[in-house]
N, C-alpha and C positions, 0 to 999 in steps of 0.2 A: 265473568262469563268465560267459558272454555269452548273453543271451536275446534272441531276435528280437522285433521289434515285434509286438504282438498275442498273443504267447505268454504262458503263465502258468507260475508256479513253485509246486510243491507240496512241502511237507516235513512229515515226521512229527516231532513233538517230544514227548518223554516228559513226563508230568505232573511238574511241579516243576522241570524243566530250564530253565536260562537260555538266552535267545536273544539273539544280538548280530548285527546285520546292517546293511549299508549298501546302499541302493538308489539308483542313479543312473539317471535317465531321460534318454535322448538323443532326445527327441521334441519336436515343436512343438505347443504347446497352442493351441486356438482362442482368439481374442481375448477377454480378460476372464475366462478360466478359470484360477484358481489363480495369477494373476500380479500381483494387486493387493496391495500392503502398506498398512499404516495410514498410511504417509507419503504414499502416492498419493491418499489419500481427502480429500475436502473436509472441512475442520475443522468441528466442532460449535461454533456460536457462541451457543447459547441459554444459559439458566440452568443452573447446576450444583446448584441446591438447590430442593426442592419442599416446600411446606407442604401437609399432607394436606387434602383438600377432600371435600365430599359429592358433587362432580361429577367426572367423568372428566377427567384431565389427560393430554395426549399431548405428549411431548417428541420432536421430530424428530431422533432420534439414529441411525436405521437407515442403515448404509453410511457413516457419518461417523467421523472420527477424534476421540476425546475425550482431552483433556489432563489432566483431573482426575477424581476419583471423583464420582459423582452421589450426592447425599445427600437423603434424605427426612427432614425434621425430625420430632422426637418429637411425638406428639399430647399436648397438655396434659391431664393426668389426675391427679386426687387424690381421696382419700376423706375423709369426715368422719363423726363419729358423729351419729345422729339421735335425736329424742325417744323413739323406740320401743326404744332400746337396740341398734339395728343400725347399719349403715354405709350411707352414701349415696355413690355414685361420681359424680363430677362430671367430665365431659369438656369442659373449656374451661380458660381461664386463671383463676387464683384471683382 
């Protein structure tokens, strides 16, 4: 089947039916639309690990290629018993 530029294709598919299709577009996209791969992007050169903070932290990753996973470290947290017979949660290092 050949579809002219600007035309649409509509098909009815029964519930639960499998659909297998290949769509090839022979069109020119405007510059920057759907043509950039991660290899074309500027690499991210900042830190790949963050320590939680009371203040907002922004890492300039938008539109950049990252080579590793970004990790937010664990917040140090532990509990201890207190004189009232309950527990005290401490959010910091021991």
